[in-house]
C-alpha positions in Angstrom: 24.8 -1.4 72.6 25.0 -4.9 71.2 22.4 -5.9 68.6 21.9 -9.7 68.3 19.9 -11.0 65.3 18.3 -14.4 65.7 18.4 -13.8 69.5 15.6 -16.4 70.2 17.6 -19.2 68.6 20.0 -21.4 70.6 23.2 -19.6 69.5 21.7 -16.1 69.6 20.1 -16.6 73.1 23.5 -17.8 74.4 25.2 -14.7 73.1 22.5 -12.3 74.5 22.7 -14.1 77.9 26.4 -13.8 78.1 26.4 -10.1 77.2 23.6 -9.3 79.6 25.4 -11.2 82.4 28.5 -9.1 81.6 26.4 -6.0 82.2 26.0 -4.8 78.6 22.9 -3.3 76.9 21.5 -5.8 74.4 18.9 -5.3 71.7 17.5 -8.7 70.8 16.2 -9.0 67.3 13.6 -11.7 66.6 11.4 -12.6 63.6 8.5 -13.6 65.9 7.7 -11.7 69.1 6.1 -14.8 70.6 9.6 -15.9 71.5 10.5 -12.6 73.2 9.5 -13.3 76.9 12.7 -15.0 78.0 14.8 -12.3 76.3 12.8 -9.6 78.0 13.3 -11.4 81.3 17.1 -11.1 80.7 16.7 -7.3 80.4 17.1 -7.2 76.6 15.3 -4.7 74.5 13.3 -6.9 72.1 12.5 -5.8 68.6 11.0 -7.6 65.6 12.7 -7.3 62.2 12.0 -8.7 58.8 15.4 -9.7 57.4 14.2 -9.2 53.8 13.2 -5.5 54.5 16.0 -2.9 54.5 14.1 -0.4 56.6 13.3 -3.0 59.2 17.0 -4.1 59.5 18.2 -0.5 59.5 15.9 0.3 62.4 17.2 -2.7 64.3 20.9 -1.8 64.0 20.4 2.0 64.7 22.8 3.1 67.5 24.6 -0.2 67.7 28.2 -0.4 68.8 28.4 -4.1 67.6 26.1 -6.3 65.6 25.8 -10.1 65.4 24.2 -11.0 62.1 23.2 -14.3 60.6 21.5 -15.6 57.5 18.9 -18.2 58.5 17.8 -20.9 56.1 14.1 -20.1 55.4 11.6 -22.8 56.2 8.9 -23.8 53.8 10.3 -21.4 51.1 10.0 -22.4 47.4 13.0 -20.4 46.6 15.3 -20.5 49.6 18.5 -19.5 47.8 16.9 -16.3 46.4 15.5 -15.4 49.8 18.8 -15.9 51.5 20.6 -13.8 48.9 18.0 -11.1 49.5 18.6 -11.3 53.3 22.3 -11.0 52.8 22.0 -8.0 50.4 19.6 -6.2 52.8 21.9 -6.8 55.8 25.0 -5.6 53.9 23.3 -2.5 52.6 22.0 -1.5 56.0 25.3 -2.1 57.7 27.2 -0.1 55.0 24.8 2.8 55.4 25.1 2.8 59.2 28.3 0.9 60.1 28.8 -0.2 63.7 32.3 -0.6 65.0 32.1 -4.4 65.0 30.1 -6.9 63.0 30.2 -10.6 63.8 28.7 -12.9 61.2 27.6 -16.4 62.1 29.0 -18.4 59.1 29.6 -22.0 58.2 32.5 -24.5 57.7 33.2 -24.5 54.0 32.2 -20.9 53.5 35.6 -20.1 51.9 34.8 -22.4 49.0 33.7 -20.8 45.8 32.0 -23.9 44.5 28.6 -25.7 44.4 28.4 -26.6 48.1 24.6 -26.4 48.4 23.5 -24.3 51.3 27.1 -23.5 52.3 27.6 -21.5 49.1 25.1 -19.0 50.5 27.5 -18.5 53.4 30.3 -17.9 50.9 28.1 -15.1 49.4 27.3 -13.9 52.9 31.0 -13.5 53.8 31.8 -11.7 50.5 29.0 -9.2 50.8 29.9 -8.3 54.4 33.5 -7.3 53.5 34.2 -3.7 54.6 30.9 -3.2 56.4 32.6 -2.3 59.7 35.9 -1.3 61.2 36.1 -4.9 62.5 34.5 -7.9 60.8 34.6 -11.2 62.5 33.6 -14.3 60.6 32.7 -17.1 63.0 32.5 -20.3 61.0 30.9 -23.2 62.9 30.6 -26.9 62.2 27.2 -28.5 61.8 25.1 -27.8 64.9 24.3 -30.8 67.1 20.7 -29.6 67.4 20.2 -30.3 63.6 19.7 -33.9 64.5 16.5 -33.0 66.5 14.3 -33.7 63.4 15.4 -37.3 63.2 15.5 -38.3 66.8 11.8 -39.1 67.3 11.6 -41.5 64.4 15.0 -43.1 65.2 13.9 -43.8 68.8 10.6 -45.2 67.6 12.0 -47.4 64.9 15.5 -48.2 66.3 17.0 -47.0 63.0 18.8 -43.8 62.4 18.9 -43.0 58.6 22.0 -41.0 57.7 23.0 -38.7 54.8 26.5 -39.0 56.2 28.4 -41.8 54.2 30.1 -44.0 55.3 28.6 -44.4 58.8 32.0 -44.4 60.5 33.1 -41.2 58.7 34.1 -38.7 61.4 32.9 -35.1 61.0 32.9 -31.9 63.0 29.8 -30.8 64.9 29.2 -28.3 67.7 26.5 -27.4 70.2 24.7 -24.1 69.2 25.1 -22.7 72.7 28.9 -23.1 72.4 28.7 -21.0 69.2 26.8 -18.3 71.1 29.2 -18.3 74.0 32.2 -17.9 71.6 30.4 -15.1 69.8 30.0 -13.2 73.0 33.7 -13.6 73.8 34.7 -12.3 70.4 32.3 -9.4 70.5 33.7 -8.4 73.9 37.3 -8.7 72.8 37.5 -8.0 69.1 41.2 -8.1 68.1 42.2 -5.5 65.7 43.9 -6.2 62.4 43.8 -5.9 58.6 40.9 -7.7 56.9 38.3 -10.0 58.4 39.1 -12.0 61.5 38.2 -15.6 60.7 37.5 -18.0 63.6 36.3 -21.6 63.5 34.5 -23.5 66.2 33.6 -27.1 66.6 32.8 -29.4 69.5 35.2 -31.3 71.8 35.3 -34.4 69.6 34.5 -35.4 66.0 31.6 -37.8 65.6 30.1 -40.2 63.1 26.6 -41.3 62.3 27.3 -44.6 64.1 28.3 -42.6 67.2 25.1 -40.6 67.0 23.1 -43.8 67.0 25.1 -45.1 70.0 24.3 -41.9 72.0 20.6 -42.2 71.2 20.7 -45.9 72.3 22.3 -44.9 75.6 19.7 -42.2 76.3 16.8 -44.2 75.0 17.6 -47.4 76.7 17.2 -49.6 73.6 19.2 -50.4 70.5 19.4 -47.8 67.7 21.5 -48.5 64.6 22.6 -46.1 62.0 21.9 -47.0 58.3 23.1 -45.1 55.2 20.2 -43.6 53.4 20.9 -44.4 49.7 21.6 -41.3 47.7 18.7 -41.9 45.3 16.4 -41.7 48.3 17.7 -38.3 49.6 15.5 -36.1 47.5 12.2 -38.1 47.9 12.8 -38.2 51.7 13.4 -34.4 51.8 10.3 -33.7 49.7 8.2 -35.9 52.0 9.5 -33.9 54.9 7.9 -30.8 53.4 11.0 -29.1 51.7 10.6 -27.5 48.3 12.5 -29.0 45.4 15.1 -26.3 45.4 15.6 -26.5 49.1 16.0 -30.3 48.8 18.6 -29.8 46.0 20.6 -27.5 48.2 20.8 -30.1 50.9 21.7 -32.9 48.4 24.5 -30.7 47.0 25.8 -30.0 50.5 26.0 -33.7 51.5 27.6 -34.6 48.3 30.6 -32.3 49.0 30.4 -33.2 52.8 30.8 -36.9 52.1 33.7 -36.1 49.7 35.5 -34.5 52.7 35.4 -31.0 51.4 33.4 -29.3 54.2 35.9 -28.8 57.1 38.1 -26.2 58.7 39.8 -24.0 56.1 43.3 -25.2 55.4 45.8 -23.2 57.4 43.2 -21.8 59.7 45.1 -20.5 62.7 42.4 -19.3 65.0 40.3 -22.3 66.2 38.0 -22.7 69.1 36.5 -25.8 70.6 33.2 -26.0 72.6 32.9 -28.2 75.7 29.4 -29.5 75.2 29.1 -33.2 74.3 26.5 -34.7 72.0 24.8 -36.5 74.9 24.3 -33.2 76.7 22.4 -31.8 73.7 20.4 -35.0 73.1 19.3 -35.8 76.7 16.9 -32.8 77.1 15.5 -33.4 73.6 14.7 -37.0 74.4 13.4 -36.0 77.9 11.0 -33.5 76.3 9.7 -36.1 73.8 8.9 -38.4 76.8 7.3 -35.7 78.7 5.1 -34.5 75.8 2.4 -37.2 75.8 2.1 -37.2 79.6 1.7 -33.4 79.7 -1.0 -33.6 77.0 -2.9 -36.3 78.8 -2.7 -34.5 82.2 
């Protein structure tokens, strides 16, 4: 049996779908059972788990041949770093106590760095704590998910301006569609190569993009001009706080973009196992924009 944490998310759902289509038994682990209908329709066993509760996580992995684990960034949490460390410790303890044959961890570009990299330093901790929890540990490090731009799309289309934390606007950086991460995860779970130490795999999309390119894609889909503009660094924290983030969460993001803009968040030097998704940015953005257009009409119907 394959246990997939975060199965209702874009990456987790893609993994669960691929495994079910291959005829395997899947236990889909979710935080909110309101999102379980489409997983049940796939034929998954759906269970709820609290990632900060050891008994809950232990019950979810019981009887697993392989486990896909993640460490989500908590929303509306005053102390996101402490909460994420708790989730990591809980997962590692549960996996050591009842080790499956294979564990695949959804990690991040830059997780190899032992430095102040904001949110990414939590993935460094995640990887360290998962060492020796299974006969085979796979660390799948992904680039920034294309879906992360979803939060800025409505305002950018309405105003014609895309504010960017990425500086300069023509700086090219790796990104990837979440569903491509999920598909790669399923392939790795189904064919876990044996070896000594963790198997580290990176994944990014078919091309590297820039903030200017993101604006061009939105303009093409939206049918009107959208221009990218650098958001001055002194405005980062106020903007994040207005968006509802706690001060500590905002600081984690500021720290991340500082090192990102310095060119330090990328594929680990010497990385030999690399994968590339096929989904283009426009394929991710088009249904998001379509949904935004459909929303008011559906509400008024």
